[in-house]
All heavy atoms as a GROMACS GRO file, in nm:
protein
  590
    1MET      N    1   1.451   0.389   1.175
    1MET     CA    2   1.315   0.372   1.224
    1MET      C    3   1.320   0.316   1.365
    1MET      O    4   1.391   0.221   1.393
    1MET     CB    5   1.239   0.278   1.130
    1MET     CG    6   1.099   0.251   1.174
    1MET     SD    7   1.018   0.143   1.052
    1MET     CE    8   0.884   0.087   1.152
    2LYS      N    9   1.242   0.375   1.452
    2LYS     CA   10   1.236   0.325   1.589
    2LYS      C   11   1.144   0.204   1.595
    2LYS      O   12   1.052   0.190   1.516
    2LYS     CB   13   1.182   0.434   1.682
    2LYS     CG   14   1.280   0.546   1.707
    2LYS     CD   15   1.218   0.646   1.800
    2LYS     CE   16   1.269   0.616   1.939
    2LYS     NZ   17   1.226   0.714   2.038
    3GLY      N   18   1.168   0.121   1.694
    3GLY     CA   19   1.082   0.006   1.713
    3GLY      C   20   0.951   0.045   1.779
    3GLY      O   21   0.930   0.160   1.819
    4PHE      N   22   0.863  -0.051   1.789
    4PHE     CA   23   0.734  -0.028   1.855
    4PHE      C   24   0.751  -0.037   2.005
    4PHE      O   25   0.828  -0.118   2.056
    4PHE     CB   26   0.633  -0.134   1.810
    4PHE     CG   27   0.594  -0.124   1.666
    4PHE    CD1   28   0.639  -0.218   1.575
    4PHE    CD2   29   0.513  -0.022   1.621
    4PHE    CE1   30   0.604  -0.210   1.442
    4PHE    CE2   31   0.476  -0.013   1.488
    4PHE     CZ   32   0.522  -0.108   1.398
    5ASP      N   33   0.677   0.042   2.078
    5ASP     CA   34   0.673   0.034   2.224
    5ASP      C   35   0.560  -0.064   2.257
    5ASP      O   36   0.447  -0.025   2.283
    5ASP     CB   37   0.648   0.172   2.284
    5ASP     CG   38   0.661   0.173   2.435
    5ASP    OD1   39   0.663   0.063   2.496
    5ASP    OD2   40   0.670   0.283   2.492
    6TRP      N   41   0.593  -0.194   2.254
    6TRP     CA   42   0.492  -0.297   2.268
    6TRP      C   43   0.412  -0.288   2.398
    6TRP      O   44   0.289  -0.305   2.393
    6TRP     CB   45   0.553  -0.436   2.251
    6TRP     CG   46   0.591  -0.460   2.108
    6TRP    CD1   47   0.716  -0.469   2.056
    6TRP    CD2   48   0.502  -0.474   1.997
    6TRP    NE1   49   0.710  -0.487   1.919
    6TRP    CE2   50   0.580  -0.491   1.880
    6TRP    CE3   51   0.364  -0.472   1.984
    6TRP    CZ2   52   0.524  -0.507   1.755
    6TRP    CZ3   53   0.308  -0.489   1.857
    6TRP    CH2   54   0.389  -0.506   1.745
    7PRO      N   55   0.475  -0.264   2.514
    7PRO     CA   56   0.392  -0.254   2.635
    7PRO      C   57   0.285  -0.145   2.625
    7PRO      O   58   0.170  -0.166   2.666
    7PRO     CB   59   0.494  -0.223   2.745
    7PRO     CG   60   0.622  -0.282   2.694
    7PRO     CD   61   0.617  -0.260   2.547
    8VAL      N   62   0.320  -0.031   2.571
    8VAL     CA   63   0.222   0.078   2.556
    8VAL      C   64   0.114   0.038   2.457
    8VAL      O   65  -0.006   0.059   2.481
    8VAL     CB   66   0.293   0.209   2.511
    8VAL    CG1   67   0.191   0.315   2.469
    8VAL    CG2   68   0.381   0.262   2.622
    9LEU      N   69   0.153  -0.021   2.344
    9LEU     CA   70   0.055  -0.063   2.244
    9LEU      C   71  -0.036  -0.173   2.298
    9LEU      O   72  -0.157  -0.173   2.272
    9LEU     CB   73   0.126  -0.111   2.117
    9LEU     CG   74   0.197  -0.003   2.037
    9LEU    CD1   75   0.276  -0.064   1.923
    9LEU    CD2   76   0.098   0.099   1.985
   10MET      N   77   0.019  -0.265   2.374
   10MET     CA   78  -0.062  -0.372   2.431
   10MET      C   79  -0.163  -0.318   2.531
   10MET      O   80  -0.279  -0.359   2.532
   10MET     CB   81   0.029  -0.478   2.495
   10MET     CG   82   0.108  -0.557   2.392
   10MET     SD   83   0.236  -0.661   2.465
   10MET     CE   84   0.138  -0.782   2.551
   11ARG      N   85  -0.119  -0.223   2.616
   11ARG     CA   86  -0.213  -0.161   2.710
   11ARG      C   87  -0.323  -0.087   2.636
   11ARG      O   88  -0.441  -0.097   2.671
   11ARG     CB   89  -0.138  -0.065   2.804
   11ARG     CG   90  -0.082  -0.132   2.928
   11ARG     CD   91  -0.036  -0.031   3.031
   11ARG     NE   92   0.072   0.055   2.986
   11ARG     CZ   93   0.202   0.020   2.984
   11ARG    NH1   94   0.238  -0.099   3.026
   11ARG    NH2   95   0.293   0.104   2.941
   12ALA      N   96  -0.285  -0.013   2.535
   12ALA     CA   97  -0.385   0.062   2.458
   12ALA      C   98  -0.484  -0.032   2.390
   12ALA      O   99  -0.604  -0.008   2.390
   12ALA     CB  100  -0.316   0.150   2.354
   13GLY      N  101  -0.433  -0.140   2.333
   13GLY     CA  102  -0.520  -0.234   2.262
   13GLY      C  103  -0.605  -0.319   2.353
   13GLY      O  104  -0.726  -0.333   2.332
   14MET      N  105  -0.542  -0.375   2.456
   14MET     CA  106  -0.616  -0.470   2.540
   14MET      C  107  -0.695  -0.402   2.652
   14MET      O  108  -0.808  -0.437   2.678
   14MET     CB  109  -0.520  -0.574   2.595
   14MET     CG  110  -0.472  -0.669   2.485
   14MET     SD  111  -0.372  -0.803   2.548
   14MET     CE  112  -0.216  -0.770   2.467
   15ARG      N  113  -0.634  -0.303   2.715
   15ARG     CA  114  -0.708  -0.232   2.820
   15ARG      C  115  -0.797  -0.124   2.761
   15ARG      O  116  -0.915  -0.115   2.793
   15ARG     CB  117  -0.612  -0.169   2.920
   15ARG     CG  118  -0.547  -0.267   3.012
   15ARG     CD  119  -0.469  -0.193   3.118
   15ARG     NE  120  -0.388  -0.285   3.197
   15ARG     CZ  121  -0.292  -0.247   3.278
   15ARG    NH1  122  -0.263  -0.119   3.291
   15ARG    NH2  123  -0.223  -0.336   3.346
   16GLY      N  124  -0.738  -0.041   2.677
   16GLY     CA  125  -0.812   0.074   2.623
   16GLY      C  126  -0.922   0.035   2.527
   16GLY      O  127  -1.034   0.085   2.534
   17LEU      N  128  -0.891  -0.055   2.433
   17LEU     CA  129  -0.990  -0.095   2.332
   17LEU      C  130  -1.066  -0.221   2.371
   17LEU      O  131  -1.163  -0.257   2.305
   17LEU     CB  132  -0.921  -0.117   2.197
   17LEU     CG  133  -0.854   0.004   2.134
   17LEU    CD1  134  -0.776  -0.036   2.010
   17LEU    CD2  135  -0.956   0.112   2.102
   18GLY      N  136  -1.020  -0.289   2.474
   18GLY     CA  137  -1.088  -0.411   2.518
   18GLY      C  138  -1.066  -0.531   2.427
   18GLY      O  139  -1.149  -0.622   2.423
   19LEU      N  140  -0.956  -0.529   2.352
   19LEU     CA  141  -0.926  -0.642   2.263
   19LEU      C  142  -0.875  -0.761   2.343
   19LEU      O  143  -0.805  -0.744   2.443
   19LEU     CB  144  -0.820  -0.602   2.160
   19LEU     CG  145  -0.854  -0.488   2.066
   19LEU    CD1  146  -0.731  -0.448   1.986
   19LEU    CD2  147  -0.968  -0.527   1.974
   20ARG      N  148  -0.910  -0.880   2.299
   20ARG     CA  149  -0.851  -1.001   2.356
   20ARG      C  150  -0.710  -1.013   2.298
   20ARG      O  151  -0.682  -0.962   2.190
   20ARG     CB  152  -0.934  -1.122   2.318
   20ARG     CG  153  -1.071  -1.120   2.380
   20ARG     CD  154  -1.145  -1.249   2.347
   20ARG     NE  155  -1.273  -1.252   2.412
   20ARG     CZ  156  -1.389  -1.238   2.349
   20ARG    NH1  157  -1.391  -1.223   2.218
   20ARG    NH2  158  -1.502  -1.240   2.415
   21PRO      N  159  -0.620  -1.084   2.368
   21PRO     CA  160  -0.484  -1.096   2.316
   21PRO      C  161  -0.479  -1.145   2.171
   21PRO      O  162  -0.405  -1.090   2.088
   21PRO     CB  163  -0.418  -1.196   2.411
   21PRO     CG  164  -0.489  -1.174   2.541
   21PRO     CD  165  -0.632  -1.146   2.502
   22ARG      N  166  -0.558  -1.244   2.137
   22ARG     CA  167  -0.558  -1.297   2.000
   22ARG      C  168  -0.600  -1.189   1.900
   22ARG      O  169  -0.543  -1.176   1.792
   22ARG     CB  170  -0.652  -1.418   1.993
   22ARG     CG  171  -0.676  -1.474   1.856
   22ARG     CD  172  -0.553  -1.541   1.804
   22ARG     NE  173  -0.574  -1.582   1.667
   22ARG     CZ  174  -0.521  -1.688   1.616
   22ARG    NH1  175  -0.446  -1.766   1.688
   22ARG    NH2  176  -0.543  -1.718   1.491
   23GLU      N  177  -0.703  -1.111   1.937
   23GLU     CA  178  -0.749  -1.003   1.849
   23GLU      C  179  -0.640  -0.898   1.831
   23GLU      O  180  -0.620  -0.847   1.720
   23GLU     CB  181  -0.875  -0.938   1.908
   23GLU     CG  182  -0.995  -1.029   1.912
   23GLU     CD  183  -1.109  -0.976   1.994
   23GLU    OE1  184  -1.085  -0.899   2.090
   23GLU    OE2  185  -1.224  -1.011   1.963
   24PHE      N  186  -0.572  -0.865   1.941
   24PHE     CA  187  -0.463  -0.767   1.934
   24PHE      C  188  -0.355  -0.815   1.838
   24PHE      O  189  -0.312  -0.742   1.749
   24PHE     CB  190  -0.404  -0.742   2.073
   24PHE     CG  191  -0.283  -0.653   2.071
   24PHE    CD1  192  -0.297  -0.516   2.067
   24PHE    CD2  193  -0.154  -0.708   2.072
   24PHE    CE1  194  -0.185  -0.434   2.064
   24PHE    CE2  195  -0.044  -0.627   2.070
   24PHE     CZ  196  -0.059  -0.490   2.065
   25TRP      N  197  -0.309  -0.939   1.855
   25TRP     CA  198  -0.197  -0.989   1.775
   25TRP      C  199  -0.237  -1.017   1.630
   25TRP      O  200  -0.152  -1.022   1.542
   25TRP     CB  201  -0.134  -1.111   1.840
   25TRP     CG  202  -0.063  -1.074   1.967
   25TRP    CD1  203  -0.099  -1.108   2.094
   25TRP    CD2  204   0.054  -0.993   1.979
   25TRP    NE1  205  -0.011  -1.053   2.184
   25TRP    CE2  206   0.084  -0.982   2.117
   25TRP    CE3  207   0.137  -0.927   1.889
   25TRP    CZ2  208   0.192  -0.910   2.165
   25TRP    CZ3  209   0.245  -0.855   1.937
   25TRP    CH2  210   0.272  -0.847   2.072
   26ASP      N  211  -0.366  -1.031   1.604
   26ASP     CA  212  -0.412  -1.050   1.466
   26ASP      C  213  -0.416  -0.920   1.386
   26ASP      O  214  -0.424  -0.923   1.264
   26ASP     CB  215  -0.551  -1.115   1.463
   26ASP     CG  216  -0.547  -1.264   1.490
   26ASP    OD1  217  -0.438  -1.324   1.485
   26ASP    OD2  218  -0.654  -1.321   1.519
   27LEU      N  219  -0.411  -0.807   1.456
   27LEU     CA  220  -0.414  -0.677   1.388
   27LEU      C  221  -0.280  -0.646   1.323
   27LEU      O  222  -0.175  -0.683   1.373
   27LEU     CB  223  -0.446  -0.565   1.487
   27LEU     CG  224  -0.584  -0.561   1.548
   27LEU    CD1  225  -0.589  -0.456   1.658
   27LEU    CD2  226  -0.688  -0.533   1.443
   28THR      N  227  -0.287  -0.574   1.211
   28THR     CA  228  -0.165  -0.517   1.155
   28THR      C  229  -0.138  -0.386   1.229
   28THR      O  230  -0.229  -0.329   1.290
   28THR     CB  231  -0.181  -0.486   1.005
   28THR    OG1  232  -0.280  -0.384   0.989
   28THR    CG2  233  -0.220  -0.610   0.926
   29PRO      N  234  -0.015  -0.336   1.224
   29PRO     CA  235   0.012  -0.206   1.287
   29PRO      C  236  -0.079  -0.095   1.233
   29PRO      O  237  -0.125  -0.010   1.309
   29PRO     CB  238   0.159  -0.180   1.255
   29PRO     CG  239   0.218  -0.315   1.244
   29PRO     CD  240   0.110  -0.399   1.178
   30ALA      N  241  -0.110  -0.099   1.104
   30ALA     CA  242  -0.197   0.004   1.045
   30ALA      C  243  -0.338  -0.007   1.101
   30ALA      O  244  -0.403   0.095   1.128
   30ALA     CB  245  -0.199  -0.010   0.893
   31GLU      N  246  -0.388  -0.129   1.120
   31GLU     CA  247  -0.522  -0.146   1.177
   31GLU      C  248  -0.526  -0.097   1.321
   31GLU      O  249  -0.622  -0.030   1.362
   31GLU     CB  250  -0.563  -0.293   1.171
   31GLU     CG  251  -0.590  -0.343   1.030
   31GLU     CD  252  -0.603  -0.493   1.022
   31GLU    OE1  253  -0.541  -0.566   1.104
   31GLU    OE2  254  -0.676  -0.540   0.933
   32LEU      N  255  -0.424  -0.129   1.398
   32LEU     CA  256  -0.417  -0.083   1.537
   32LEU      C  257  -0.412   0.069   1.541
   32LEU      O  258  -0.481   0.133   1.620
   32LEU     CB  259  -0.298  -0.143   1.609
   32LEU     CG  260  -0.282  -0.103   1.756
   32LEU    CD1  261  -0.404  -0.143   1.838
   32LEU    CD2  262  -0.155  -0.167   1.814
   33GLN      N  263  -0.333   0.127   1.454
   33GLN     CA  264  -0.322   0.273   1.448
   33GLN      C  265  -0.458   0.336   1.418
   33GLN      O  266  -0.497   0.434   1.481
   33GLN     CB  267  -0.220   0.312   1.340
   33GLN     CG  268  -0.193   0.460   1.332
   33GLN     CD  269  -0.088   0.491   1.226
   33GLN    OE1  270  -0.070   0.415   1.130
   33GLN    NE2  271  -0.019   0.601   1.243
   34MET      N  272  -0.532   0.276   1.325
   34MET     CA  273  -0.664   0.328   1.291
   34MET      C  274  -0.759   0.316   1.409
   34MET      O  275  -0.831   0.410   1.442
   34MET     CB  276  -0.722   0.253   1.171
   34MET     CG  277  -0.856   0.306   1.127
   34MET     SD  278  -0.952   0.192   1.028
   34MET     CE  279  -0.982   0.060   1.144
   35LEU      N  280  -0.757   0.201   1.479
   35LEU     CA  281  -0.846   0.182   1.594
   35LEU      C  282  -0.814   0.280   1.706
   35LEU      O  283  -0.903   0.321   1.780
   35LEU     CB  284  -0.834   0.039   1.646
   35LEU     CG  285  -0.896  -0.069   1.560
   35LEU    CD1  286  -0.862  -0.208   1.614
   35LEU    CD2  287  -1.046  -0.052   1.552
   36LEU      N  288  -0.689   0.318   1.717
   36LEU     CA  289  -0.649   0.413   1.820
   36LEU      C  290  -0.674   0.557   1.779
   36LEU      O  291  -0.648   0.650   1.855
   36LEU     CB  292  -0.501   0.393   1.857
   36LEU     CG  293  -0.469   0.260   1.925
   36LEU    CD1  294  -0.318   0.243   1.939
   36LEU    CD2  295  -0.538   0.250   2.059
   37GLY      N  296  -0.725   0.576   1.657
   37GLY     CA  297  -0.759   0.710   1.611
   37GLY      C  298  -0.641   0.791   1.563
   37GLY      O  299  -0.648   0.913   1.558
   38GLU      N  300  -0.534   0.724   1.528
   38GLU     CA  301  -0.415   0.795   1.479
   38GLU      C  302  -0.408   0.784   1.329
   38GLU      O  303  -0.469   0.697   1.268
   38GLU     CB  304  -0.289   0.734   1.541
   38GLU     CG  305  -0.285   0.746   1.692
   38GLU     CD  306  -0.165   0.677   1.752
   38GLU    OE1  307  -0.079   0.630   1.677
   38GLU    OE2  308  -0.159   0.669   1.875
   39GLY      N  309  -0.329   0.868   1.270
   39GLY     CA  310  -0.310   0.865   1.125
   39GLY      C  311  -0.424   0.935   1.055
   39GLY      O  312  -0.521   0.980   1.114
   40GLU      N  313  -0.412   0.943   0.926
   40GLU     CA  314  -0.513   1.010   0.846
   40GLU      C  315  -0.613   0.910   0.792
   40GLU      O  316  -0.576   0.805   0.744
   40GLU     CB  317  -0.448   1.083   0.728
   40GLU     CG  318  -0.357   1.196   0.771
   40GLU     CD  319  -0.301   1.270   0.653
   40GLU    OE1  320  -0.364   1.270   0.547
   40GLU    OE2  321  -0.193   1.327   0.668
   41GLY      N  322  -0.737   0.943   0.802
   41GLY     CA  323  -0.840   0.860   0.742
   41GLY      C  324  -0.858   0.900   0.597
   41GLY      O  325  -0.811   1.004   0.553
   42GLY      N  326  -0.924   0.818   0.524
   42GLY     CA  327  -0.952   0.849   0.384
   42GLY      C  328  -1.054   0.960   0.373
   42GLY      O  329  -1.128   0.990   0.467
   43GLN      N  330  -1.058   1.020   0.260
   43GLN     CA  331  -1.155   1.125   0.233
   43GLN      C  332  -1.293   1.062   0.215
   43GLN      O  333  -1.305   0.953   0.161
   43GLN     CB  334  -1.117   1.202   0.107
   43GLN     CG  335  -0.989   1.280   0.120
   43GLN     CD  336  -1.004   1.392   0.222
   43GLN    OE1  337  -1.105   1.459   0.226
   43GLN    NE2  338  -0.903   1.409   0.304
   44PRO      N  339  -1.398   1.130   0.261
   44PRO     CA  340  -1.532   1.076   0.239
   44PRO      C  341  -1.564   1.070   0.091
   44PRO      O  342  -1.510   1.146   0.010
   44PRO     CB  343  -1.623   1.175   0.311
   44PRO     CG  344  -1.541   1.292   0.346
   44PRO     CD  345  -1.398   1.255   0.332
   45MET      N  346  -1.651   0.978   0.057
   45MET     CA  347  -1.690   0.960  -0.082
   45MET      C  348  -1.771   1.080  -0.128
   45MET      O  349  -1.862   1.125  -0.059
   45MET     CB  350  -1.773   0.832  -0.094
   45MET     CG  351  -1.814   0.800  -0.236
   45MET     SD  352  -1.918   0.653  -0.246
   45MET     CE  353  -1.816   0.531  -0.170
   46GLY      N  354  -1.738   1.130  -0.245
   46GLY     CA  355  -1.813   1.240  -0.304
   46GLY      C  356  -1.935   1.190  -0.379
   46GLY      O  357  -1.952   1.070  -0.403
   47ARG      N  358  -2.021   1.281  -0.417
   47ARG     CA  359  -2.144   1.245  -0.487
   47ARG      C  360  -2.117   1.175  -0.619
   47ARG      O  361  -2.185   1.079  -0.655
   47ARG     CB  362  -2.230   1.370  -0.509
   47ARG     CG  363  -2.365   1.340  -0.566
   47ARG     CD  364  -2.442   1.258  -0.467
   47ARG     NE  365  -2.579   1.237  -0.511
   47ARG     CZ  366  -2.662   1.158  -0.450
   47ARG    NH1  367  -2.625   1.092  -0.343
   47ARG    NH2  368  -2.784   1.143  -0.493
   48SER      N  369  -2.016   1.222  -0.693
   48SER     CA  370  -1.988   1.159  -0.823
   48SER      C  371  -1.941   1.015  -0.805
   48SER      O  372  -1.978   0.927  -0.883
   48SER     CB  373  -1.884   1.241  -0.901
   48SER     OG  374  -1.761   1.242  -0.834
   49GLN      N  375  -1.862   0.989  -0.701
   49GLN     CA  376  -1.819   0.852  -0.675
   49GLN      C  377  -1.937   0.764  -0.636
   49GLN      O  378  -1.948   0.649  -0.678
   49GLN     CB  379  -1.715   0.849  -0.563
   49GLN     CG  380  -1.582   0.911  -0.602
   49GLN     CD  381  -1.491   0.925  -0.482
   49GLN    OE1  382  -1.530   0.985  -0.381
   49GLN    NE2  383  -1.372   0.869  -0.492
   50LEU      N  384  -2.027   0.819  -0.554
   50LEU     CA  385  -2.146   0.745  -0.514
   50LEU      C  386  -2.232   0.713  -0.636
   50LEU      O  387  -2.281   0.600  -0.651
   50LEU     CB  388  -2.227   0.825  -0.412
   50LEU     CG  389  -2.359   0.763  -0.368
   50LEU    CD1  390  -2.337   0.627  -0.303
   50LEU    CD2  391  -2.431   0.856  -0.273
   51ASN      N  392  -2.248   0.810  -0.726
   51ASN     CA  393  -2.327   0.786  -0.847
   51ASN      C  394  -2.266   0.676  -0.932
   51ASN      O  395  -2.338   0.593  -0.987
   51ASN     CB  396  -2.342   0.915  -0.928
   51ASN     CG  397  -2.437   1.013  -0.862
   51ASN    OD1  398  -2.522   0.975  -0.782
   51ASN    ND2  399  -2.420   1.141  -0.893
   52LYS      N  400  -2.134   0.673  -0.943
   52LYS     CA  401  -2.067   0.568  -1.020
   52LYS      C  402  -2.092   0.431  -0.957
   52LYS      O  403  -2.118   0.333  -1.028
   52LYS     CB  404  -1.917   0.595  -1.028
   52LYS     CG  405  -1.880   0.708  -1.120
   52LYS     CD  406  -1.730   0.731  -1.119
   52LYS     CE  407  -1.693   0.854  -1.198
   52LYS     NZ  408  -1.549   0.886  -1.188
   53LEU      N  409  -2.085   0.423  -0.826
   53LEU     CA  410  -2.113   0.297  -0.758
   53LEU      C  411  -2.257   0.253  -0.777
   53LEU      O  412  -2.286   0.136  -0.800
   53LEU     CB  413  -2.083   0.309  -0.608
   53LEU     CG  414  -1.939   0.294  -0.566
   53LEU    CD1  415  -1.925   0.322  -0.416
   53LEU    CD2  416  -1.887   0.155  -0.596
   54MET      N  417  -2.349   0.349  -0.768
   54MET     CA  418  -2.490   0.316  -0.786
   54MET      C  419  -2.518   0.269  -0.928
   54MET      O  420  -2.600   0.179  -0.949
   54MET     CB  421  -2.577   0.437  -0.750
   54MET     CG  422  -2.577   0.464  -0.601
   54MET     SD  423  -2.663   0.612  -0.538
   54MET     CE  424  -2.760   0.673  -0.668
   55ASP      N  425  -2.449   0.326  -1.026
   55ASP     CA  426  -2.465   0.281  -1.164
   55ASP      C  427  -2.406   0.141  -1.183
   55ASP      O  428  -2.463   0.057  -1.254
   55ASP     CB  429  -2.396   0.377  -1.262
   55ASP     CG  430  -2.470   0.510  -1.274
   55ASP    OD1  431  -2.591   0.515  -1.238
   55ASP    OD2  432  -2.408   0.608  -1.318
   56ALA      N  433  -2.293   0.115  -1.120
   56ALA     CA  434  -2.227  -0.015  -1.134
   56ALA      C  435  -2.299  -0.126  -1.059
   56ALA      O  436  -2.298  -0.242  -1.102
   56ALA     CB  437  -2.082  -0.005  -1.087
   57PHE      N  438  -2.361  -0.092  -0.946
   57PHE     CA  439  -2.428  -0.191  -0.862
   57PHE      C  440  -2.568  -0.143  -0.825
   57PHE      O  441  -2.595  -0.108  -0.710
   57PHE     CB  442  -2.346  -0.215  -0.734
   57PHE     CG  443  -2.206  -0.259  -0.762
   57PHE    CD1  444  -2.101  -0.168  -0.758
   57PHE    CD2  445  -2.178  -0.391  -0.793
   57PHE    CE1  446  -1.971  -0.208  -0.783
   57PHE    CE2  447  -2.048  -0.432  -0.818
   57PHE     CZ  448  -1.945  -0.341  -0.814
   58PRO      N  449  -2.660  -0.144  -0.923
   58PRO     CA  450  -2.794  -0.093  -0.895
   58PRO      C  451  -2.869  -0.186  -0.799
   58PRO      O  452  -2.843  -0.307  -0.793
   58PRO     CB  453  -2.861  -0.092  -1.032
   58PRO     CG  454  -2.786  -0.192  -1.111
   58PRO     CD  455  -2.645  -0.190  -1.059
   59ASP      N  456  -2.961  -0.127  -0.725
   59ASP     CA  457  -3.048  -0.206  -0.639
   59ASP      C  458  -3.135  -0.294  -0.728
   59ASP      O  459  -3.178  -0.253  -0.836
   59ASP     CB  460  -3.137  -0.117  -0.553
   59ASP     CG  461  -3.059  -0.046  -0.444
   59ASP    OD1  462  -2.951  -0.094  -0.409
   59ASP    OD2  463  -3.107   0.058  -0.396
   60VAL      N  464  -3.163  -0.414  -0.680
   60VAL     CA  465  -3.246  -0.507  -0.756
   60VAL      C  466  -3.379  -0.520  -0.682
   60VAL      O  467  -3.382  -0.546  -0.563
   60VAL     CB  468  -3.176  -0.644  -0.767
   60VAL    CG1  469  -3.265  -0.743  -0.839
   60VAL    CG2  470  -3.043  -0.631  -0.837
   61THR      N  471  -3.487  -0.502  -0.756
   61THR     CA  472  -3.617  -0.519  -0.693
   61THR      C  473  -3.648  -0.668  -0.680
   61THR      O  474  -3.588  -0.751  -0.747
   61THR     CB  475  -3.728  -0.450  -0.776
   61THR    OG1  476  -3.733  -0.514  -0.903
   61THR    CG2  477  -3.701  -0.302  -0.792
   62VAL      N  478  -3.741  -0.701  -0.596
   62VAL     CA  479  -3.773  -0.842  -0.570
   62VAL      C  480  -3.812  -0.917  -0.697
   62VAL      O  481  -3.759  -1.025  -0.722
   62VAL     CB  482  -3.883  -0.853  -0.460
   62VAL    CG1  483  -3.927  -0.995  -0.442
   62VAL    CG2  484  -3.830  -0.796  -0.330
   63PRO      N  485  -3.900  -0.865  -0.784
   63PRO     CA  486  -3.932  -0.940  -0.906
   63PRO      C  487  -3.809  -0.962  -0.995
   63PRO      O  488  -3.791  -1.068  -1.052
   63PRO     CB  489  -4.036  -0.853  -0.977
   63PRO     CG  490  -4.098  -0.772  -0.868
   63PRO     CD  491  -3.988  -0.748  -0.769
   64GLN      N  492  -3.722  -0.861  -1.005
   64GLN     CA  493  -3.600  -0.876  -1.085
   64GLN      C  494  -3.511  -0.984  -1.025
   64GLN      O  495  -3.454  -1.065  -1.097
   64GLN     CB  496  -3.522  -0.745  -1.091
   64GLN     CG  497  -3.584  -0.639  -1.177
   64GLN     CD  498  -3.508  -0.508  -1.167
   64GLN    OE1  499  -3.455  -0.474  -1.061
   64GLN    NE2  500  -3.502  -0.435  -1.277
   65GLU      N  501  -3.500  -0.985  -0.894
   65GLU     CA  502  -3.416  -1.082  -0.827
   65GLU      C  503  -3.469  -1.224  -0.850
   65GLU      O  504  -3.393  -1.316  -0.877
   65GLU     CB  505  -3.411  -1.051  -0.678
   65GLU     CG  506  -3.306  -1.129  -0.604
   65GLU     CD  507  -3.293  -1.079  -0.462
   65GLU    OE1  508  -3.243  -0.966  -0.443
   65GLU    OE2  509  -3.332  -1.154  -0.370
   66LYS      N  510  -3.600  -1.242  -0.842
   66LYS     CA  511  -3.660  -1.374  -0.866
   66LYS      C  512  -3.632  -1.419  -1.009
   66LYS      O  513  -3.601  -1.534  -1.034
   66LYS     CB  514  -3.809  -1.370  -0.839
   66LYS     CG  515  -3.844  -1.364  -0.693
   66LYS     CD  516  -3.994  -1.362  -0.672
   66LYS     CE  517  -4.028  -1.354  -0.525
   66LYS     NZ  518  -4.173  -1.346  -0.503
   67GLU      N  519  -3.643  -1.327  -1.103
   67GLU     CA  520  -3.617  -1.359  -1.243
   67GLU      C  521  -3.471  -1.399  -1.263
   67GLU      O  522  -3.440  -1.494  -1.334
   67GLU     CB  523  -3.654  -1.242  -1.334
   67GLU     CG  524  -3.636  -1.268  -1.482
   67GLU     CD  525  -3.729  -1.377  -1.533
   67GLU    OE1  526  -3.840  -1.394  -1.478
   67GLU    OE2  527  -3.692  -1.446  -1.629
   68MET      N  528  -3.380  -1.325  -1.199
   68MET     CA  529  -3.237  -1.357  -1.211
   68MET      C  530  -3.208  -1.495  -1.154
   68MET      O  531  -3.135  -1.574  -1.214
   68MET     CB  532  -3.153  -1.252  -1.136
   68MET     CG  533  -3.146  -1.118  -1.207
   68MET     SD  534  -3.066  -0.987  -1.107
   68MET     CE  535  -2.917  -1.064  -1.056
   69LEU      N  536  -3.269  -1.530  -1.041
   69LEU     CA  537  -3.250  -1.661  -0.981
   69LEU      C  538  -3.306  -1.771  -1.070
   69LEU      O  539  -3.244  -1.876  -1.086
   69LEU     CB  540  -3.314  -1.667  -0.841
   69LEU     CG  541  -3.248  -1.583  -0.734
   69LEU    CD1  542  -3.332  -1.586  -0.606
   69LEU    CD2  543  -3.108  -1.634  -0.705
   70ARG      N  544  -3.420  -1.744  -1.130
   70ARG     CA  545  -3.478  -1.842  -1.222
   70ARG      C  546  -3.385  -1.866  -1.340
   70ARG      O  547  -3.364  -1.980  -1.382
   70ARG     CB  548  -3.613  -1.789  -1.270
   70ARG     CG  549  -3.722  -1.891  -1.267
   70ARG     CD  550  -3.857  -1.842  -1.314
   70ARG     NE  551  -3.924  -1.767  -1.209
   70ARG     CZ  552  -3.966  -1.642  -1.219
   70ARG    NH1  553  -3.951  -1.574  -1.330
   70ARG    NH2  554  -4.025  -1.582  -1.118
   71ASN      N  555  -3.328  -1.760  -1.396
   71ASN     CA  556  -3.238  -1.772  -1.511
   71ASN      C  557  -3.110  -1.846  -1.474
   71ASN      O  558  -3.055  -1.918  -1.556
   71ASN     CB  559  -3.205  -1.634  -1.568
   71ASN     CG  560  -3.326  -1.572  -1.635
   71ASN    OD1  561  -3.418  -1.640  -1.676
   71ASN    ND2  562  -3.325  -1.440  -1.645
   72GLU      N  563  -3.062  -1.826  -1.352
   72GLU     CA  564  -2.939  -1.895  -1.308
   72GLU      C  565  -2.962  -2.045  -1.298
   72GLU      O  566  -2.872  -2.123  -1.322
   72GLU     CB  567  -2.892  -1.839  -1.174
   72GLU     CG  568  -2.830  -1.702  -1.183
   72GLU     CD  569  -2.792  -1.647  -1.049
   72GLU    OE1  570  -2.804  -1.719  -0.945
   72GLU    OE2  571  -2.747  -1.530  -1.043
   73ARG      N  572  -3.081  -2.086  -1.257
   73ARG     CA  573  -3.111  -2.228  -1.242
   73ARG      C  574  -3.126  -2.297  -1.376
   73ARG      O  575  -3.101  -2.415  -1.388
   73ARG     CB  576  -3.237  -2.249  -1.160
   73ARG     CG  577  -3.215  -2.224  -1.013
   73ARG     CD  578  -3.339  -2.261  -0.938
   73ARG     NE  579  -3.447  -2.170  -0.979
   73ARG     CZ  580  -3.537  -2.117  -0.898
   73ARG    NH1  581  -3.537  -2.150  -0.772
   73ARG    NH2  582  -3.628  -2.035  -0.942
   74ASP      N  583  -3.171  -2.224  -1.476
   74ASP     CA  584  -3.195  -2.284  -1.610
   74ASP      C  585  -3.069  -2.304  -1.687
   74ASP      O  586  -2.964  -2.269  -1.667
   74ASP     CB  587  -3.292  -2.196  -1.690
   74ASP     CG  588  -3.430  -2.192  -1.624
   74ASP    OD1  589  -3.463  -2.286  -1.549
   74ASP    OD2  590  -3.501  -2.092  -1.648
   0.00000   0.00000   0.00000
């Protein structure tokens, strides 16, 4: 495995992306790669996955939310 070309990566991160040095060094190589638009991104969520999330985490209406808060206090 070849090493990283740090000068090139630092220029890309700090000059190209406008990161502060601390922000640059806090990134993992994978995060930097993603910010630079390299590598493969994940597949977009399909409708069936969205439906599963909506079932697992339904929106709560204001009256329901007030009732839940009341029950938590009791």
